[in-house]
C-alpha positions as CSV (number, residue, x, y, z in Angstrom):
1,X,22.6,0.1,0.2
2,X,20.5,-0.1,3.7
3,X,22.6,-1.3,7.0
4,X,21.8,-4.1,9.5
5,X,22.1,-1.3,12.2
6,X,19.6,1.2,9.9
7,X,17.3,-2.5,9.3
8,X,17.3,-3.1,12.4
9,X,16.0,0.4,13.9
10,X,12.6,-0.5,12.0
11,X,9.9,-0.4,14.2
12,X,7.5,-3.5,13.2
13,X,4.2,-4.5,14.2
14,X,3.5,-7.3,15.7
15,X,3.5,-10.7,12.8
16,X,-0.2,-11.3,13.4
17,X,-1.5,-7.1,13.8
18,X,-4.8,-6.4,12.0
19,X,-6.3,-2.8,12.2
20,X,-10.0,-1.7,11.9
21,X,-9.3,-0.8,7.8
22,X,-12.8,1.7,7.4
23,X,-15.5,0.9,4.8
24,X,-15.4,-2.1,2.3
25,X,-12.7,-3.0,4.0
26,X,-12.2,-6.2,6.6
27,X,-9.1,-5.5,8.2
28,X,-5.5,-3.6,7.3
29,X,-2.1,-5.0,7.6
30,X,1.1,-3.1,8.5
31,X,4.9,-3.9,8.2
32,X,6.4,-1.6,9.8
33,X,6.0,2.1,11.2
34,X,6.6,5.1,9.6
35,X,9.3,6.2,11.9
36,X,11.9,8.3,11.2
37,X,14.6,5.7,11.0
38,X,12.0,3.9,8.0
39,X,11.5,7.7,6.2
40,X,14.7,8.4,5.2
41,X,15.4,4.7,4.1
42,X,12.1,5.2,1.9
43,X,12.1,8.9,0.8
44,X,15.6,8.1,-0.5
45,X,14.0,4.9,-2.4
46,X,10.3,7.1,-3.6
47,X,12.0,10.6,-4.4
48,X,15.3,10.1,-5.3
49,X,15.3,7.0,-7.1
50,X,17.4,5.0,-4.9
51,X,15.4,1.8,-5.9
52,X,18.4,-1.2,-4.4
53,X,16.6,1.0,-1.0
54,X,12.6,-0.3,-2.1
55,X,14.0,-3.8,-2.5
56,X,15.9,-4.0,0.6
57,X,12.5,-2.7,2.9
58,X,10.3,-4.7,0.6
59,X,12.1,-8.1,1.6
60,X,11.8,-7.1,5.3
61,X,8.4,-6.0,5.0
62,X,7.5,-9.4,3.1
63,X,9.4,-11.3,5.7
64,X,7.2,-9.9,8.6
65,X,3.3,-9.9,6.1
66,X,4.0,-13.2,5.5
67,X,3.4,-14.2,9.0
68,X,0.2,-12.8,9.6
69,X,-2.4,-15.7,9.1
70,X,-5.0,-13.7,8.1
71,X,-4.5,-13.6,4.3
72,X,-4.9,-17.2,3.8
73,X,-8.1,-17.3,2.3
74,X,-7.4,-14.2,0.1
75,X,-6.5,-14.5,-4.1
76,X,-5.0,-12.3,-5.1
77,X,-2.8,-8.8,-4.7
78,X,-4.0,-5.3,-6.3
79,X,-1.3,-2.1,-5.9
80,X,-2.8,1.1,-5.9
81,X,-1.8,2.4,-9.2
82,X,0.1,6.1,-9.7
83,X,-0.9,8.7,-12.1
84,X,0.4,8.8,-15.9
85,X,1.8,12.5,-14.7
86,X,3.7,10.7,-11.7
87,X,5.3,7.9,-13.5
88,X,7.2,10.2,-16.1
89,X,7.8,12.3,-13.1
90,X,9.3,9.2,-11.0
91,X,9.7,6.7,-14.0
92,X,8.6,3.9,-11.6
93,X,5.4,3.0,-9.3
94,X,7.4,2.7,-5.8
95,X,4.5,0.4,-5.1
96,X,5.1,-2.3,-8.0
97,X,8.7,-2.7,-7.2
98,X,7.3,-3.1,-3.6
99,X,4.9,-5.4,-4.2
100,X,7.5,-7.9,-6.3
101,X,8.8,-9.2,-3.0
102,X,5.7,-9.3,-1.3
103,X,3.6,-11.2,-3.2
104,X,6.6,-13.7,-4.2
105,X,6.3,-14.5,-0.2
106,X,3.0,-14.5,0.3
107,X,2.5,-16.8,-2.6
108,X,-0.3,-14.5,-4.4
109,X,-0.6,-13.4,-7.9
110,X,-0.4,-9.5,-8.6
111,X,-3.0,-8.2,-10.5
112,X,-3.3,-4.2,-12.2
113,X,-6.6,-3.8,-13.1
114,X,-6.8,-0.6,-10.9
115,X,-6.0,2.5,-13.0
116,X,-5.3,5.9,-11.8
117,X,-7.4,8.2,-14.2
118,X,-7.2,11.5,-12.3
119,X,-3.9,13.1,-11.5
120,X,-4.0,14.9,-7.7
121,X,-2.1,16.9,-5.6
122,X,0.5,14.5,-3.5
123,X,-1.7,13.2,0.0
124,X,1.1,14.3,2.0
125,X,0.4,18.0,1.4
126,X,-3.0,17.6,3.2
127,X,-3.1,16.8,6.7
128,X,-7.2,17.2,7.1
129,X,-8.7,13.2,6.7
130,X,-11.9,14.6,4.6
131,X,-9.5,16.9,2.2
132,X,-7.2,13.8,1.6
133,X,-10.6,11.8,1.0
134,X,-11.9,14.4,-1.4
135,X,-8.1,14.7,-3.5
136,X,-8.7,10.9,-4.0
137,X,-12.3,10.8,-4.7
138,X,-13.0,9.4,-8.0
139,X,-9.2,9.1,-9.1
140,X,-9.7,5.3,-9.4
141,X,-11.1,3.7,-11.8
142,X,-11.3,-0.8,-12.5
143,X,-10.9,-2.6,-15.7
144,X,-12.1,-5.9,-14.2
145,X,-15.4,-7.4,-12.9
146,X,-14.8,-9.7,-10.5
147,X,-16.7,-12.2,-8.9
148,X,-16.9,-12.5,-5.1
149,X,-12.9,-13.0,-5.3
150,X,-10.9,-11.9,-1.9
151,X,-8.5,-9.5,-2.6
152,X,-5.5,-7.3,-1.2
153,X,-4.5,-4.2,-2.1
154,X,-1.0,-3.1,-1.5
155,X,0.1,1.3,-0.9
156,X,3.2,1.7,0.0
157,X,2.5,3.6,3.2
158,X,-0.8,4.1,5.0
159,X,-1.5,7.8,6.6
160,X,-5.3,8.5,6.7
161,X,-6.5,5.4,4.5
162,X,-8.1,7.8,2.0
163,X,-6.4,6.3,-1.0
164,X,-7.0,2.2,0.2
165,X,-10.9,3.2,1.0
166,X,-11.4,4.6,-2.5
167,X,-9.8,2.3,-4.6
168,X,-12.0,-1.2,-2.4
169,X,-15.0,1.5,-2.9
170,X,-14.3,0.6,-6.7
171,X,-13.4,-2.8,-6.3
172,X,-16.6,-3.5,-4.4
173,X,-18.4,-1.9,-7.3
174,X,-17.2,-4.6,-9.8
175,X,-17.8,-6.9,-7.5
176,X,-14.8,-8.0,-5.1
177,X,-15.8,-10.3,-2.2
178,X,-13.8,-9.8,1.2
179,X,-11.1,-7.0,0.7
180,X,-8.3,-6.4,2.8
181,X,-5.3,-3.7,2.8
182,X,-0.8,-4.3,3.4
183,X,1.3,-1.8,3.2
184,X,5.6,-1.7,4.0
185,X,4.0,1.5,6.7
186,X,1.6,2.6,9.1
187,X,2.1,6.6,9.3
188,X,0.5,8.0,12.5
189,X,-2.3,10.0,11.6
190,X,-4.6,12.3,13.7
191,X,-8.1,12.5,12.3
192,X,-9.8,15.8,11.8
């Protein structure tokens, strides 16, 4: 379980904080900084199967994200999917577990329309932005045609933005209106 002392050590972004999100996206808003303290709890959840940690981290993130006024005119939240291989390996999609809490707090429906069609090396294995972008290029497809709806993309941790950029590109091709992004944590990343 995550104690109050640990939870209090997570570095938070301001509630109304937004960042430039790159191509095809309006903005991006994280709940926490991917600090060493947050990382310890998150990795236990993602790679050791401590699902309780995921629920707690998501509830803490939901408290932060729900305060952000920039999401009011967005219609649905779409989780970034993982490959079938990763799902079989891990047994769960960490983003979907976390998103249940966040979507409820934001009073937004979750919509599953993205599919990971290409299994690739984990993004954490790449340090350079261009390699991360290449790794997820053409890795997703969308099963729905939109009619200008404004969408929120959710990924557990935002590092270089490559995954969200690729997903946003696919959603735009399928008729999405504005696209914003949210995550539980933002990792500091040096672009090169």
